[in-house]
C-alpha positions in Angstrom: 102.0 104.1 87.6 103.6 104.1 91.0 101.8 105.7 93.7 103.0 108.7 95.5 104.1 108.2 99.0 103.7 109.7 102.2 107.1 111.4 103.0 107.9 111.9 106.7 110.8 114.0 108.0 112.8 112.3 110.4 115.7 113.6 112.6 115.8 111.3 115.7 113.7 113.9 118.1 110.9 113.1 119.6 108.4 115.1 117.9 109.7 113.3 114.7 109.2 110.0 115.9 105.5 110.8 117.0 105.4 112.1 113.4 106.6 108.7 112.1 103.9 107.1 114.2 101.1 108.9 112.8 102.5 108.8 109.2 102.3 104.9 109.4 98.7 104.7 110.6 97.9 107.5 107.8 99.7 105.2 105.4 97.7 102.4 106.4 94.3 104.2 106.1 95.1 105.0 102.4 97.0 102.3 101.6 100.1 104.4 100.4 103.8 103.8 100.8 105.8 105.5 103.3 109.0 107.0 102.7 111.3 108.2 105.5 113.5 111.1 104.6 116.8 112.5 106.6 118.4 115.6 105.5 121.3 117.6 107.3 124.7 119.0 106.1 127.8 117.2 107.5 131.5 117.6 107.4 132.6 116.0 104.1 128.9 116.4 102.4 129.9 119.7 100.3 132.5 118.2 97.9 135.2 117.3 100.3 136.0 113.6 101.1 137.1 111.8 104.4 140.1 109.2 104.1 139.6 105.8 103.0 138.1 103.8 105.7 136.7 106.7 107.9 133.2 108.1 107.7 131.8 111.1 109.0 130.3 110.8 112.5 127.1 112.6 111.5 126.8 110.7 108.4 127.0 107.2 110.9 124.2 109.4 113.2 122.2 109.9 110.2 122.4 106.2 109.1 121.2 105.3 112.5 118.4 107.8 112.8 117.0 106.3 109.8 117.4 103.0 110.5 115.8 103.2 113.8 112.7 105.3 112.0 112.1 102.7 109.6 112.4 99.8 112.3 110.0 101.8 114.2 107.5 102.1 111.6 107.7 98.2 110.5 107.0 97.6 114.2 103.9 99.5 114.0 102.7 98.2 111.0 104.7 95.4 109.0 102.2 95.6 106.0 103.3 99.0 104.7 105.8 99.7 102.0 108.8 101.7 103.5 111.7 103.4 101.7 114.3 105.7 102.9 116.5 108.3 101.9 119.7 110.3 103.5 120.4 113.5 102.0 123.1 115.9 102.7 121.4 118.9 102.0 119.5 121.7 103.8 116.2 120.0 105.5 113.5 122.3 104.1 114.8 122.5 100.8 114.8 118.6 100.5 111.3 118.1 102.1 109.8 120.8 99.6 111.4 119.0 96.6 110.3 115.6 98.0 106.8 117.5 98.2 106.7 117.3 94.4 106.3 113.7 94.3 104.4 112.9 97.5 101.0 112.7 98.5 101.4 114.1 102.1 104.3 115.5 103.8 104.7 115.0 107.5 106.7 116.6 110.1 106.8 116.9 113.8 106.1 120.1 115.8 109.7 120.9 115.9 113.5 119.5 115.4 116.2 118.2 117.0 118.4 121.3 118.2 115.5 124.0 118.2 114.8 125.6 121.4 112.5 123.7 123.6 109.9 126.6 123.7 109.3 126.8 120.0 105.9 126.0 119.1 106.8 124.9 115.9 110.1 124.3 114.1 111.7 126.5 111.2 111.6 123.4 109.0 107.9 122.7 109.6 107.0 126.2 109.3 108.9 126.7 105.9 107.5 123.4 104.4 104.0 123.8 105.2 104.0 127.4 103.8 105.6 126.5 100.5 105.1 122.7 99.9 103.1 122.0 96.6 101.2 118.8 98.4 99.5 118.9 101.6 101.6 119.2 104.7 100.5 117.9 108.0 102.3 119.2 111.3 102.0 116.2 114.1 101.1 117.5 117.6 98.6 117.4 120.3 97.5 115.4 123.0 97.3 111.5 123.0 93.6 111.1 122.1 94.0 113.4 119.1 97.3 111.5 117.8 95.6 108.2 118.2 92.3 109.3 116.4 90.1 108.8 119.5 87.8 111.7 119.0 86.5 110.1 115.5 86.2 113.8 114.3 87.9 115.9 111.5 87.9 119.4 111.5 87.5 121.5 108.3 88.0 125.4 108.3 85.9 126.4 105.3 87.6 129.2 103.3 86.4 130.8 100.2 84.9 128.5 97.4 87.3 129.6 94.7 90.6 128.6 96.7 89.5 125.8 99.1 88.3 123.1 96.7 91.5 120.8 97.4 91.2 121.5 101.2 87.7 120.1 101.2 88.2 117.1 99.0 91.4 116.2 101.3 89.2 116.7 104.3 86.4 114.4 103.1 88.8 111.6 101.8 90.3 111.5 105.3 87.0 111.5 107.2 85.6 108.9 104.7 89.0 106.8 105.2 88.5 106.9 109.4 85.0 106.3 109.1 84.3 109.6 111.2 82.6 112.7 111.6 83.7 115.7 109.5 83.0 119.0 111.3 83.2 122.0 108.8 83.2 125.6 110.4 83.1 129.0 108.5 83.9 131.8 110.8 82.2 135.2 110.3 82.6 138.7 111.7 80.4 141.7 111.9 82.4 144.9 111.3 81.9 147.4 113.9 80.5 150.2 111.7 77.8 148.0 110.5 76.6 147.3 114.2 76.5 151.1 115.3 75.4 152.5 112.0 72.9 150.3 111.0 71.1 148.9 114.1 67.7 149.0 112.6 68.9 147.1 109.2 66.6 143.9 108.5 67.0 141.0 110.6 70.3 143.0 111.8 73.6 143.2 110.2 74.7 140.0 112.2 72.3 138.0 110.7 73.2 138.8 107.2 76.5 137.9 107.7 75.7 134.6 109.3 73.4 134.0 106.4 76.0 134.8 104.0 78.5 132.5 105.6 76.1 129.7 105.5 75.1 130.0 101.8 79.4 130.1 101.2 79.3 126.5 103.0 76.6 125.4 100.9 78.4 126.3 97.7 81.8 125.0 99.1 80.3 121.5 100.3 77.7 120.5 97.4 79.9 118.9 95.0 81.9 116.9 97.8 79.0 116.0 99.6 77.6 114.3 96.3 80.9 112.6 95.9 81.2 111.0 99.4 77.6 110.3 100.3 78.7 108.2 103.3 80.7 111.1 105.1 78.7 112.1 108.1 78.9 116.3 107.9 78.0 118.8 110.5 78.1 122.0 109.5 78.6 125.2 111.8 78.9 129.3 111.3 80.5 130.8 114.2 81.2 134.6 114.9 84.8 135.2 115.3 88.2 135.4 114.2 88.6 131.9 112.0 92.0 131.2 113.9 90.7 131.6 117.3 87.7 129.5 116.4 89.5 126.6 114.9 92.3 126.4 117.7 89.4 126.3 120.2 87.6 123.4 118.7 90.7 121.4 117.6 90.7 120.1 121.4 88.2 118.0 120.3 89.5 116.7 116.8 91.8 114.2 115.7 93.0 116.6 112.8 92.1 119.8 111.8 92.6 121.2 108.0 92.8 124.5 106.2 93.5 125.6 102.9 96.4 127.7 101.8 96.9 129.9 98.5 100.1 129.6 96.6 101.2 132.8 94.4 103.0 131.7 91.3 106.5 133.4 91.2 106.4 134.1 94.9 108.8 133.1 97.4 108.9 133.5 101.4 106.3 131.9 103.5 103.0 132.0 101.9 100.3 131.3 105.0 97.3 133.4 106.0 96.7 134.0 109.7 94.4 131.3 110.3 97.1 128.7 109.0 99.9 130.3 110.6 98.0 130.3 114.0 96.9 126.7 113.7 100.4 125.4 112.9 101.4 126.8 116.3 98.4 126.5 118.7 96.4 123.6 117.3 95.8 121.0 120.0 95.9 118.4 117.4 97.7 117.5 114.3 97.0 120.1 111.7 97.1 119.8 107.7 97.4 122.8 105.2 96.6 121.7 101.8 97.6 124.4 99.0 95.5 126.0 96.2 98.1 125.9 93.5 96.7 127.0 90.2 100.1 126.2 88.2 99.9 122.7 89.6 103.3 120.9 90.6 105.8 119.2 88.9 105.7 115.6 87.8 107.7 113.4 90.2 110.0 110.7 89.4 109.8 107.1 89.6 110.5 105.8 93.2 112.7 102.9 94.2 111.1 100.7 97.1 113.7 98.7 99.4 
């Protein structure tokens, strides 16, 4: 059985080249093959044909982009097996389909042609919000991109919908040999603080204890399965999105879970995931919880 690859969307932009570098290192850690995919619509790609001997300039550009990305990947790590694909289709659609037979989808923080001020490109956002496999958006400073902090950050969600994100985070920390910080944010509603100031231990204490118990439940099985991973737990008062963005400055990767709803279209991201993808100070990964599973991918041909 062929191992599912790590798939990177490439378009020749600076952010996509950083994504290639990060993906090569990630593929090496997990001993995965790497697949570089370029997708765009060009003249002549929708049922029309160019005269014999002529090739659309956009197609030539696409071939150059992919060849350059493949060469960059080989230079960074010659041991990684690399395949490529050029597809005349809309980029988000192609990457979502590729994700059905991928271990991980990787994109840059924004693509070629998008406004420089954008925090996250439209393709990366659409893929992170709808893919059936984990999606990593590569951004951040040099230390985080290089893994110099030796720290993975996991935003702990509800136990019933966060199992995949927890497993992903433990595998990542194990492969990197680094610390896994697990954070559960909690908030005390204002009415509890004002109306019940004399409750036993105070309402804040009750919410903090509930968050700690949730962490116990969430991490129990994964800690038993990965005894070598060093885990640091924290319960922090405040909005989850703000807590994780601040802590991402000292992390190499921040991970959150996302729930996928069967039969629903459009973006499926919670507030914390959406905020992290736009503002995290290191690469971020969204790991879907998808009760319906995902389609089985086809065979892969390596070149």
